[in-house]
N, C-alpha and C positions, 0 to 999 in steps of 0.2 A: 582407544580414544586418545588424541593428542593431549599432552600435558604442557602447561606453561606456568611460568612464575607470575602470579597475580600482582606482584610488586613491580613488574616490568612489562606492562601490558601494551600490546599493539592494537590500537583501535582505528578502524577504517570507517570514515563517515562519507556516504555518497548521497548526493542530491542531483536531481535532473531539472535543468532550467528550460522553460519554454516561454520566452518573452516575459520573464519575471526577474530581471536582474536586480531591481530594487528590493524585492523580497529576499533574493539570495544574499544581498549585502546585509540586510537586517538579521537574517538567520545566522550567517557566518559570525557576525559580531556577537550575537547571542550565544552561539556554541562555544566561542572562545572563552566566554565568562563562566561556562558550566564548571561546577566543582568536580574534579577528577583527581586521582592520586598524582602527585608531582611527577612520578616516574613514568606516567602513561605517555607513550608515543602516539600522537594523533596525526593521521593523514586525512585531509578533507579533499574530496574530489567533487568538482562541479562539472557534470556532463551537460553540455549544451545541445539541445535539439532544435533550436530556433532557426538555424541557418541564416542568421541576421548579422551583418557586419557591425551594426550599431550595438547589438547585444554582446558581440564578441569584444568590442572596444570597451564597453561598460564593465564586463567581467574582468578584463585584464587590469583595469584601473582598480577594481575592488581587490583583486589579488595583490596588487602592488601596495595598496594602502594597509591592508590587514596582515599580509604575510610578512611585512617588514617590522612589525611591532614586537616588543617583548611580551611574553605571555606567561608570567609567573614561573619562569624557568622550565616551562613545559616544552617538550619537543613537538613542534607543530610544523606541518608541511601542507601547504595549500596548492592543489593542482587543478588545472583546467583541461577538459577534454572537449574540444570543439568539433562535434560531429558534422561531416559534410552533408548529411541527410538526417531527416527525423527518423531515428531508429525505433521510436516507441520507448515506453518506460523500462520494461524489463530488459530489453536488449541493451539499452544505454547503461543500465546498472551492471549488467554482465561484462560489457566491454570495459567499464571503469575498474572492475574488480580483477580482471585478468592480469596476471603477473604481479599482483600486489601481495605482500605478506601481511597477515593480520590474525589476531586471535578472535576478534569479533568484527562484524561489519554492521554498521547502523545505517539503514536506509531512511531518509527523512525528506519530507516535502518542503519546498521553500515557503509555503504558507503556514508552517507549523511554528509555534513558539513554545518552548519548554519552560516549565516552572523550575525554580532553583532546585538543584540536586536531582532533577528528573533523570538525567542520563546516568548519574552515579548510582541512583536507586536501582535502575534496570541492570547495570553491570554488576553491582554487588550481589543481587539476587541470582544473576546468571552464573557467576563464579561458584556460588554455593550449590547450584542445581544444573550442572552441565548437561545432564541427560535430556533436559527439556528442549534444548536446541534453538528455540525461537521464542522471543519475548516481545511484549508491547506494553505501552503505558495506558493511562486512562484519559480519554479526551473529556474535557470539561468546558462548561460555559463560563461567562464572566463572574458568575456567582459560585464557581467551583463545583457545580452540580454536573454529574455525568451526562453527556449528550448521546452516549451509546453508539458512537461511530468508531470506537477503538477496536472492536472485534465483531466477528460475524459467525453465525452458525452455518454449517454446510447447507447449500441449496438442497431442498427436498421437494418432492411433488406436493406435500401438504402445505409447506409454507409458501410455495409458489401459487398454489390454488387460493390460499388465504389472501395473498397480495392481489391476485387477479379479480377476486370477487369482493374485496373489501372486508372480508371476514375478520381480518386481524384488528380492525377498528372496534369490533364488538367483543373481543376476548383478549385477555392478557396471558393466555396459556402459552408457555414457551415454545411449544411445537408449531405454533401458528406464526411465529415471528422469526426474522433472520438475525436479530440482535440479541443482546443479553440483558434486557431490561429487568428481568427477574433477579439479577445479581447486582442491582443498583447499590445496595447497602453493603456489599462485600468489601472488606478492608484488607483481607489477606490475599496473596496471589492465588489465582484460580485458573484451571485449564479451560481452553476454548478450542473450537474447531479452527478458527482463522484469526490471526492478528492483522489489524489494518496496516496496509503498506505505507501509510502516512508517517509512521514512526515505528520501525521494526528493527530489533536487534537479533542477529543471527550468528551463531557460533561458527567457527571455521569448519568444525566437523559436520554440522548440519548443511552448510553451504556446499562443501565438497561432496557430501553424500547425495544431495539432490541435484548437483550440477547447476545450481542457481535457478534463475527464472527461465520459464519456457518462452523463448522469443516469439512463438506463434501468437502470444497474447500481446497485441500492440499497446493496448491501454485498457485497464480494468480487469479484474479477476485474476491477474497474475499472482497476487499474494495468496489468493484462495487456492489456486492450483499448487503453489509452492508448499503451503501448509498441508494440503492434502497429501502430497507426495512425501513430505517429512513425517507425517503421522504414520503413513504406510511403512516407513522405515524404522518406526519405534520412537520418534521424537514426540514431544507434547507441547505445542504452542501454549503459552501462558501469559496472562495479563497480570501486571504488577501494579495494583491501584495506587501505591505510594509514588509512582512515577507519573506525574500529571502533566498534561499539555493542552494547549489551545490549538484547534485546527479550524481555519477559516471555513465557514459553511459555504456550500454552493448557493448560487442564486436560487430563489424560490421558483423562478421562471425556468421551465424545462427547456434546455437547449436541444435543437434538432440534431446537431452534430454529436453532442454528448449522449443523447438517447441512442443513436445509431451505434456508437462505439461501445457503450455499456452493454447493450443486449447482444451485439455480435460476440462479445467476449463471453457472455453467459451461455449462449448457444454453443460456442466452441468448447466451453468447460463441460457442458452436458454431453456433447459428442465424445469428448476425450475420456471421460470417466464413467460413462454409463452405457448400457446396452440399448438395443432397438426399442424394447417396450417402454423403458423410461423416457427415451427421447421422443417417441410418438406422443405419450401423455404430456410430457413437459412442453413440447411445441404447441400442442392443442390448448393447453392451459395458458401459455404465453399469448397465443392468438386470441383467446377469450378476453384476457385482461387488456390487450392492446385495442381490441374492438370497442370494449366498454369505454376506455379512455378517449378513443377517437370520437365517439359519439358525444361524450360529455364536453370535450374541448370544442367540438364543432358547434354545439348548442351555446357555448360561451363566446362564439365568434372568434376563437383563437385558431384561425385557419391553418397557419404554418405548423403549429403543434399537432393539430388534428391530422394533418397530412403525414406528419412524422410517425404518429401512432398507427395510422392506416398502413403506411409503408412497412412498419415493423410487423404488423399482423401478417402481411403477405410474406415477408422475409422468414418469419417463424415457421411457415408451412413449407417453404421451398428452400430452406437453408442448406447450403453445401459447405462442408468443412474446408477451411483454408489451411489445415495442418500441412506443414512441409517438413523437410529434413533438418531444418535449422533448429536443433534442440539445445536447451541449456545455454551454456556460455557462448557468447558471440565469438565467431572465428576471426 
């Protein structure tokens, strides 16, 4: 395992922009104020997937303003990666990381705000527990109560059936849920299946061992796939509750595009990591859940969403993998 001097740390922070330059500016200003050892060398890369000249212009101005300031004697380097096409989340991260030297990489979403010392808490724990390899903080609401979006259990046939039928609304049993609500009062770091990609710290060893994100996952489930492969290699994704963050919630209205991307990635994950029997049952369960939701939203006269659920039901039965040869780090 690579060794490094924790008093002279190289931290790489990567975020992906998609028409969110204002959020990027807020996050960058916020990150610069995070408490870290003075000797920490910080490189922040913003990878842009928006393909927008206006976004590019805004990002350049942001870099010029923030990159020119003094930052408590900290070595700080802000870089932009303006992608000519929308590479997707994982591939954009991979491309940003390529040829960079770091001890840790922190992937963070532009709509995340860290509490004071959150990043330092995560790094401090990581330095003491290098074998874990992947760490995440605790997402909280405005009252600092956990909102349970910081970590996920591995998808199973049972928790998928629980989602499909609404069974999880009737029981708090952990096996019926995909989150970790049963650990809501935990204050010490605890192991999880998957850390949320909204704020994820990864050691250089874990990154190199897994070869980064699988670029076949355009959006969603890429962190679940990464954590699964990391666990298979002996790492243990871990939540550090003292590292708290706010993550802007999605709109309560289901987006048809988000629905399509979300479940396409779920189907890809099932295809990649499980055999024929699992996939047959999983797709049948997804079909059931989609049909139920299509009927409910149709009765509510939400025709667009009902159509999206109906389309997903058909897709779940006739899904064909889009796995290609572009694995791991972007070329």
